[in-house]
Backbone as CSV, one residue per row, in Angstrom:
resi,resn,N_x,N_y,N_z,CA_x,CA_y,CA_z,C_x,C_y,C_z
1,UNK,-33.946,-22.038,-49.472,-33.217,-21.110,-50.300,-33.679,-19.672,-50.063
2,UNK,-34.992,-19.506,-49.900,-35.557,-18.174,-49.660,-35.060,-17.597,-48.337
3,UNK,-34.867,-18.494,-47.362,-34.372,-18.055,-46.058,-32.946,-17.521,-46.182
4,UNK,-32.136,-18.175,-46.971,-30.751,-17.743,-47.172,-30.712,-16.382,-47.871
5,UNK,-31.531,-16.207,-48.889,-31.598,-14.935,-49.617,-32.055,-13.819,-48.683
6,UNK,-33.053,-14.102,-47.858,-33.557,-13.107,-46.909,-32.473,-12.751,-45.883
7,UNK,-31.745,-13.764,-45.398,-30.681,-13.520,-44.416,-29.561,-12.671,-45.021
8,UNK,-29.177,-12.965,-46.249,-28.139,-12.185,-46.927,-28.608,-10.743,-47.128
9,UNK,-29.850,-10.558,-47.524,-30.395,-9.216,-47.726,-30.381,-8.425,-46.424
10,UNK,-30.765,-9.073,-45.336,-30.755,-8.407,-44.026,-29.329,-8.047,-43.620
11,UNK,-28.391,-8.959,-43.843,-26.991,-8.677,-43.513,-26.433,-7.522,-44.341
12,UNK,-26.809,-7.439,-45.598,-26.361,-6.336,-46.454,-26.904,-5.015,-45.934
13,UNK,-28.157,-4.993,-45.541,-28.763,-3.765,-45.013,-28.110,-3.368,-43.698
14,UNK,-27.931,-4.329,-42.803,-27.295,-4.042,-41.509,-25.855,-3.579,-41.721
15,UNK,-25.145,-4.212,-42.633,-23.768,-3.804,-42.933,-23.692,-2.383,-43.454
16,UNK,-24.633,-2.009,-44.307,-24.668,-0.650,-44.843,-24.913,0.368,-43.734
17,UNK,-25.834,0.057,-42.842,-26.133,0.954,-41.725,-24.916,1.070,-40.803
18,UNK,-24.257,-0.024,-40.525,-23.074,-0.005,-39.655,-21.928,0.774,-40.305
19,UNK,-21.838,0.721,-41.613,-20.786,1.436,-42.319,-20.983,2.936,-42.184
20,UNK,-22.229,3.398,-42.109,-22.530,4.817,-41.974,-22.359,5.325,-40.547
21,UNK,-22.346,4.440,-39.591,-22.224,4.810,-38.185,-20.828,5.381,-37.927
22,UNK,-20.728,6.533,-37.232,-19.404,7.108,-36.966,-18.575,6.208,-36.036
23,UNK,-17.277,6.231,-36.266,-16.360,5.446,-35.432,-16.204,6.124,-34.072
24,UNK,-15.656,5.428,-33.078,-15.420,6.061,-31.782,-14.522,7.307,-31.894
25,UNK,-13.535,7.286,-32.783,-12.665,8.444,-32.973,-13.451,9.621,-33.520
26,UNK,-14.331,9.368,-34.473,-15.142,10.444,-35.042,-16.104,11.026,-34.000
27,UNK,-16.664,10.177,-33.171,-17.560,10.665,-32.108,-16.778,11.516,-31.100
28,UNK,-15.560,11.099,-30.752,-14.730,11.859,-29.807,-14.383,13.221,-30.398
29,UNK,-13.995,13.250,-31.679,-13.647,14.514,-32.320,-14.856,15.447,-32.395
30,UNK,-16.023,14.896,-32.662,-17.232,15.711,-32.697,-17.497,16.338,-31.338
31,UNK,-17.344,15.557,-30.267,-17.541,16.082,-28.911,-16.522,17.178,-28.599
32,UNK,-15.270,16.962,-29.025,-14.232,17.967,-28.792,-14.553,19.264,-29.532
33,UNK,-14.988,19.156,-30.763,-15.298,20.344,-31.566,-16.509,21.088,-31.017
34,UNK,-17.503,20.350,-30.549,-18.663,21.003,-29.940,-18.262,21.757,-28.678
35,UNK,-17.423,21.150,-27.856,-16.942,21.818,-26.649,-16.145,23.068,-27.017
36,UNK,-15.275,22.965,-28.014,-14.474,24.114,-28.429,-15.379,25.264,-28.868
37,UNK,-16.410,24.955,-29.601,-17.340,26.012,-30.039,-18.085,26.613,-28.849
38,UNK,-18.445,25.775,-27.880,-19.094,26.291,-26.672,-18.161,27.213,-25.894
39,UNK,-16.861,26.958,-25.975,-15.862,27.781,-25.289,-15.497,29.038,-26.085
40,UNK,-16.140,29.225,-27.238,-15.924,30.436,-28.019,-14.847,30.342,-29.077
41,UNK,-14.418,29.142,-29.406,-13.368,28.975,-30.404,-13.969,28.707,-31.781
42,UNK,-13.247,29.134,-32.804,-13.591,28.814,-34.178,-12.837,27.535,-34.529
43,UNK,-13.514,26.552,-35.077,-12.913,25.251,-35.402,-13.045,25.025,-36.897
44,UNK,-11.904,24.746,-37.540,-11.929,24.507,-38.989,-10.961,23.390,-39.356
45,UNK,-11.388,22.559,-40.302,-10.482,21.584,-40.892,-9.529,22.357,-41.784
46,UNK,-8.266,21.942,-41.797,-7.284,22.717,-42.548,-6.066,21.869,-42.868
47,UNK,-5.371,22.253,-43.925,-4.052,21.691,-44.168,-3.104,22.291,-43.132
48,UNK,-2.236,21.478,-42.584,-1.309,21.971,-41.567,-0.185,22.775,-42.219
49,UNK,0.190,23.914,-41.611,1.333,24.658,-42.141,2.572,23.764,-42.163
50,UNK,3.413,23.984,-43.148,4.587,23.129,-43.318,5.879,23.846,-42.939
51,UNK,6.824,23.054,-42.482,8.162,23.577,-42.227,8.837,23.867,-43.562
52,UNK,9.922,24.596,-43.496,10.651,24.920,-44.724,11.108,23.643,-45.434
53,UNK,11.595,22.691,-44.657,12.069,21.419,-45.217,10.966,20.721,-46.015
54,UNK,9.757,20.679,-45.457,8.635,20.015,-46.132,8.236,20.765,-47.407
55,UNK,8.305,22.094,-47.359,7.962,22.868,-48.564,8.999,22.663,-49.658
56,UNK,10.291,22.634,-49.282,11.352,22.422,-50.275,11.200,21.044,-50.913
57,UNK,10.869,20.055,-50.114,10.668,18.696,-50.635,9.329,18.534,-51.352
58,UNK,8.524,19.580,-51.325,7.201,19.590,-51.939,6.328,18.442,-51.430
59,UNK,6.392,18.251,-50.110,5.557,17.233,-49.484,4.107,17.701,-49.461
60,UNK,3.234,16.760,-49.521,1.807,17.068,-49.476,1.423,17.458,-48.043
61,UNK,0.705,18.574,-47.858,0.335,18.981,-46.491,-0.571,17.951,-45.818
62,UNK,-0.309,17.703,-44.549,-1.184,16.835,-43.760,-2.456,17.600,-43.421
63,UNK,-3.531,16.870,-43.213,-4.782,17.494,-42.818,-4.897,17.465,-41.297
64,UNK,-5.365,18.531,-40.757,-5.568,18.644,-39.324,-6.699,19.616,-39.053
65,UNK,-6.678,20.205,-37.871,-7.713,21.132,-37.452,-7.051,22.346,-36.845
66,UNK,-7.619,23.509,-37.095,-7.142,24.728,-36.446,-8.253,25.230,-35.529
67,UNK,-7.868,25.489,-34.274,-8.758,26.128,-33.312,-8.260,27.567,-33.205
68,UNK,-9.172,28.532,-33.361,-8.790,29.939,-33.318,-9.619,30.691,-32.287
69,UNK,-8.978,31.684,-31.701,-9.646,32.630,-30.820,-9.848,33.882,-31.665
70,UNK,-10.998,33.985,-32.314,-11.243,35.085,-33.247,-11.511,36.392,-32.513
71,UNK,-10.970,37.457,-33.075,-11.162,38.801,-32.541,-11.643,39.708,-33.663
72,UNK,-12.628,40.518,-33.368,-13.172,41.423,-34.373,-13.279,42.830,-33.793
73,UNK,-13.376,43.806,-34.670,-13.645,45.188,-34.263,-12.545,45.785,-33.411
74,UNK,-12.946,46.485,-32.358,-12.000,47.216,-31.513,-11.093,46.303,-30.708
75,UNK,-11.452,45.043,-30.553,-10.643,44.114,-29.770,-9.480,43.525,-30.555
76,UNK,-9.297,43.933,-31.797,-8.213,43.373,-32.608,-6.882,43.561,-31.886
77,UNK,-5.967,42.674,-32.155,-4.719,42.623,-31.415,-3.617,43.534,-31.937
78,UNK,-3.826,44.229,-33.012,-2.826,45.166,-33.510,-1.843,44.596,-34.513
79,UNK,-1.891,43.327,-34.781,-0.990,42.736,-35.776,-1.411,43.167,-37.176
80,UNK,-0.425,43.317,-38.037,-0.721,43.669,-39.423,-0.399,42.534,-40.382
81,UNK,0.196,41.458,-39.886,0.518,40.306,-40.722,0.468,39.041,-39.886
82,UNK,0.572,37.901,-40.549,0.541,36.607,-39.867,1.953,36.167,-39.487
83,UNK,2.048,35.527,-38.339,3.285,34.865,-37.902,2.922,33.423,-37.620
84,UNK,3.679,32.495,-38.185,3.358,31.073,-38.004,4.608,30.305,-37.611
85,UNK,4.552,29.681,-36.437,5.585,28.746,-36.001,5.067,27.362,-36.347
86,UNK,5.925,26.500,-36.864,5.469,25.142,-37.164,6.582,24.138,-36.894
87,UNK,6.179,22.890,-36.827,7.122,21.786,-36.631,6.568,20.553,-37.315
88,UNK,7.479,19.618,-37.614,7.072,18.388,-38.295,6.391,17.402,-37.351
89,UNK,6.911,17.300,-36.131,6.340,16.381,-35.147,6.798,16.804,-33.764
90,UNK,6.411,16.035,-32.762,6.696,16.393,-31.370,8.199,16.452,-31.079
91,UNK,9.012,15.734,-31.832,10.452,15.702,-31.590,11.231,16.772,-32.339
92,UNK,10.578,17.527,-33.204,11.302,18.542,-33.969,11.134,19.920,-33.330
93,UNK,12.054,20.792,-33.680,12.056,22.152,-33.136,11.017,23.007,-33.856
94,UNK,10.525,24.014,-33.155,9.608,24.972,-33.744,10.409,25.925,-34.621
95,UNK,9.871,26.273,-35.786,10.544,27.222,-36.665,9.540,28.253,-37.167
96,UNK,10.070,29.431,-37.505,9.259,30.522,-38.022,10.033,31.191,-39.138
97,UNK,9.342,31.641,-40.166,10.002,32.298,-41.302,10.606,33.638,-40.888
98,UNK,9.821,34.485,-40.239,10.283,35.822,-39.888,9.612,36.273,-38.599
99,UNK,10.386,36.927,-37.759,9.837,37.499,-36.525,9.862,39.018,-36.589
100,UNK,10.062,39.557,-37.775,10.120,41.002,-37.957,8.835,41.645,-37.448
101,UNK,8.989,42.605,-36.552,7.837,43.304,-35.991,7.423,42.807,-34.623
102,UNK,7.982,41.693,-34.174,7.677,41.183,-32.833,8.839,41.496,-31.898
103,UNK,8.514,41.975,-30.717,9.571,42.315,-29.761,10.219,41.056,-29.206
104,UNK,11.502,41.154,-28.820,12.167,39.989,-28.216,11.456,39.491,-26.956
105,UNK,10.892,40.410,-26.177,10.185,40.007,-24.949,8.944,39.189,-25.292
106,UNK,8.182,39.629,-26.291,6.993,38.884,-26.710,7.383,37.526,-27.282
107,UNK,8.424,37.499,-28.093,8.898,36.228,-28.650,9.255,35.241,-27.541
108,UNK,9.959,35.724,-26.543,10.366,34.844,-25.436,9.144,34.289,-24.707
109,UNK,8.125,35.124,-24.473,6.919,34.658,-23.786,6.168,33.625,-24.626
110,UNK,6.077,33.891,-25.926,5.367,32.952,-26.805,6.107,31.625,-26.883
111,UNK,7.408,31.691,-27.095,8.191,30.461,-27.217,8.236,29.673,-25.917
112,UNK,8.098,30.340,-24.782,8.034,29.632,-23.500,6.754,28.800,-23.404
113,UNK,5.712,29.236,-24.104,4.443,28.501,-24.074,4.506,27.209,-24.886
114,UNK,5.484,27.071,-25.772,5.560,25.887,-26.628,5.705,24.601,-25.816
115,UNK,6.305,24.681,-24.646,6.454,23.475,-23.820,5.109,22.985,-23.283
116,UNK,4.115,23.873,-23.262,2.797,23.519,-22.747,1.835,23.072,-23.851
117,UNK,2.270,23.157,-25.099,1.408,22.792,-26.229,1.085,21.301,-26.185
118,UNK,-0.082,20.929,-26.695,-0.368,19.497,-26.821,0.715,18.840,-27.681
119,UNK,1.013,17.593,-27.419,2.070,16.892,-28.156,1.792,16.854,-29.652
120,UNK,0.528,16.849,-30.031,0.197,16.777,-31.455,-0.025,18.150,-32.096
121,UNK,0.337,19.228,-31.388,0.260,20.568,-31.978,1.332,20.685,-33.047
122,UNK,0.956,21.158,-34.212,1.893,21.266,-35.331,2.237,22.695,-35.693
123,UNK,1.367,23.655,-35.336,1.650,25.046,-35.684,0.909,25.981,-34.733
124,UNK,1.509,27.152,-34.551,0.895,28.236,-33.786,0.878,29.441,-34.703
125,UNK,-0.275,30.057,-34.810,-0.428,31.200,-35.713,-0.856,32.423,-34.909
126,UNK,-0.185,33.538,-35.169,-0.620,34.830,-34.661,-1.039,35.628,-35.878
127,UNK,-2.273,36.077,-35.897,-2.806,36.774,-37.060,-3.661,37.953,-36.587
128,UNK,-3.907,38.915,-37.476,-4.739,40.055,-37.091,-6.120,39.659,-36.568
129,UNK,-6.676,38.569,-37.048,-7.997,38.133,-36.598,-7.951,37.249,-35.359
130,UNK,-6.765,36.992,-34.809,-6.643,36.228,-33.575,-5.679,35.066,-33.691
131,UNK,-5.227,34.535,-32.555,-4.286,33.408,-32.569,-4.981,32.091,-32.873
132,UNK,-4.195,31.143,-33.392,-4.719,29.815,-33.698,-3.699,28.739,-33.404
133,UNK,-4.181,27.562,-33.118,-3.327,26.390,-32.904,-3.797,25.304,-33.858
134,UNK,-2.869,24.815,-34.678,-3.132,23.712,-35.600,-2.698,22.432,-34.907
135,UNK,-3.582,21.459,-34.876,-3.232,20.203,-34.204,-4.037,19.049,-34.763
136,UNK,-3.734,17.850,-34.256,-4.349,16.627,-34.775,-5.517,16.140,-33.909
137,UNK,-5.884,16.891,-32.880,-7.025,16.596,-32.002,-6.928,15.262,-31.280
138,UNK,-5.788,14.975,-30.749,-5.693,13.784,-29.896,-5.951,14.252,-28.475
139,UNK,-6.508,13.402,-27.681,-6.844,13.799,-26.327,-8.341,13.852,-26.149
140,UNK,-8.767,14.660,-25.207,-10.192,14.756,-24.912,-10.549,16.167,-24.491
141,UNK,-11.542,16.259,-23.606,-12.024,17.568,-23.171,-10.931,18.385,-22.499
142,UNK,-10.044,17.740,-21.733,-8.970,18.471,-21.064,-8.053,19.130,-22.085
143,UNK,-7.780,18.429,-23.175,-6.926,18.986,-24.225,-7.584,20.202,-24.864
144,UNK,-8.891,20.141,-25.098,-9.602,21.277,-25.693,-9.569,22.468,-24.740
145,UNK,-9.815,22.213,-23.465,-9.773,23.307,-22.481,-8.362,23.895,-22.384
146,UNK,-7.352,23.046,-22.485,-5.972,23.531,-22.470,-5.661,24.399,-23.684
147,UNK,-6.124,23.984,-24.850,-5.916,24.778,-26.073,-6.642,26.116,-25.944
148,UNK,-7.854,26.098,-25.415,-8.605,27.344,-25.247,-7.867,28.289,-24.302
149,UNK,-7.326,27.773,-23.215,-6.574,28.612,-22.277,-5.310,29.170,-22.918
150,UNK,-4.634,28.362,-23.711,-3.419,28.839,-24.393,-3.751,29.928,-25.410
151,UNK,-4.821,29.753,-26.148,-5.219,30.773,-27.108,-5.598,32.077,-26.407
152,UNK,-6.266,31.960,-25.284,-6.619,33.152,-24.507,-5.353,33.856,-24.013
153,UNK,-4.400,33.083,-23.519,-3.131,33.675,-23.055,-2.379,34.338,-24.199
154,UNK,-2.352,33.697,-25.373,-1.701,34.304,-26.533,-2.371,35.626,-26.900
155,UNK,-3.691,35.647,-26.887,-4.409,36.885,-27.208,-4.090,37.966,-26.183
156,UNK,-4.026,37.604,-24.916,-3.693,38.592,-23.884,-2.285,39.151,-24.086
157,UNK,-1.339,38.282,-24.438,0.026,38.754,-24.717,0.027,39.756,-25.866
158,UNK,-0.741,39.474,-26.894,-0.802,40.377,-28.040,-1.452,41.706,-27.680
159,UNK,-2.477,41.680,-26.838,-3.135,42.910,-26.443,-2.245,43.765,-25.546
160,UNK,-1.367,43.113,-24.763,-0.445,43.841,-23.900,0.705,44.461,-24.698
161,UNK,1.038,43.857,-25.820,2.136,44.333,-26.663,1.708,45.616,-27.380
162,UNK,2.639,46.515,-27.569,2.362,47.769,-28.279,2.931,47.664,-29.683
163,UNK,2.074,47.556,-30.679,2.527,47.472,-32.067,2.548,48.832,-32.698
């Protein structure tokens, strides 16, 4: 009987330790976030921006991650407000509330980049502190490097634009 009690106690302890161990998905996301930070990106957990349809229906925002290319001081991009394009999923169109203040040429260049976005990208933000991409972090190191390159290109487009 004592052997059975000891075996159950050991199994309970091992089960507790295994429960605390991160899953393979959590380990992959941690590696992706560490790489993003090494590449100079700001990584934050965030509610994903919603489309107009989702806001009207008062749907609960999904949780995701935003990777941002932060800019400070003299390197600021000249924007005075935020612009956010968002979509519900990979099959839906990108939408934006207002493009007031953005030139048609800049809009065309930005929207051309949408075809290169990761499939799980849900929003693109242009803000005074730098561009950001909201996504669900599927993929691996190549996806992180691709997001970093896209954010860099977005920042370059903003710096070339005259506001």
